[in-house]
Each structure stands twice: as structure tokens, then as C-alpha cells.
N, C-alpha and C positions, 0 to 999 in steps of 0.2 A: 777161644780168641776171636774177635770180630774180623770177618774178611772185607778189606777196603779194596775197591777197585777203581781204575781210572774213570773218571766222568760220573761217578755217584754222587748223588745228593745226599747229606746227612744233616741232621739237626743237631745243634749243640746245645747244652743245657744252659748257657748264657747268651744272651742277646748279644750283637754287635751295636755299637753306639748309633748306627744308622736304623736300628729296629728289626733287621733281620737274624735270624737263627739258622738259616740254611745255608751251608756251604757245598760248594763243587769241589770234589778231588781233582787236583791237575797233574800231581806227581805223587808216586808211592815209592817208599824206599825205607831207609832208616829214618828220614824225616818226611813228613808229610806236607805237601803245599797244597793250599785251599783256596779259593776265590769265595768271596761273599756275592750271594746272589741277590743283595738289595744294592749294593754300591760299587761292586767290582774291586774291593780292595783285597789283595792277597797276603795271604800268611804261610810262613815255613816254619813247623813246628816239630819238634821230636815225636816219633810215632806213639811212644808209651804214654805220654803226656796228652797227646791228641785223643788216643783211645778212651783217656778217663773224662774227656771233655763231652763224649758223644751221649747223648740224650738215650736214654733206653726205653 
């Protein structure tokens, strides 16, 4: 299982509509809260779904 840490920058498989695919993790738990590094948009997504979206 991948280790997620607060403040970590991760690249996702799909790009955000703003064109960036880098997200900064701002909350770790059952849900993951991440902030887009391109436009500042924040998302709250279940941990298992988020782990599947991470680019390997």
C-alpha cells in the first residue's frame, strides 16, 4: 500500500480541467483531501478511490 503524508505532492493519472495533474495532500484519514497545484481547487475523496487515481 502506498504511504500518503500530509503536504506530499502526488501526480494523478487524469489531468484537472485547469491542465495540472499535481495535487498536494492536505488531509489524511479515511478520506483524502487534496488541493490542485494549478488552480487551488480542493477535493475530498475516499482513500481507496484516491489510491487508484495515483500515477505509478
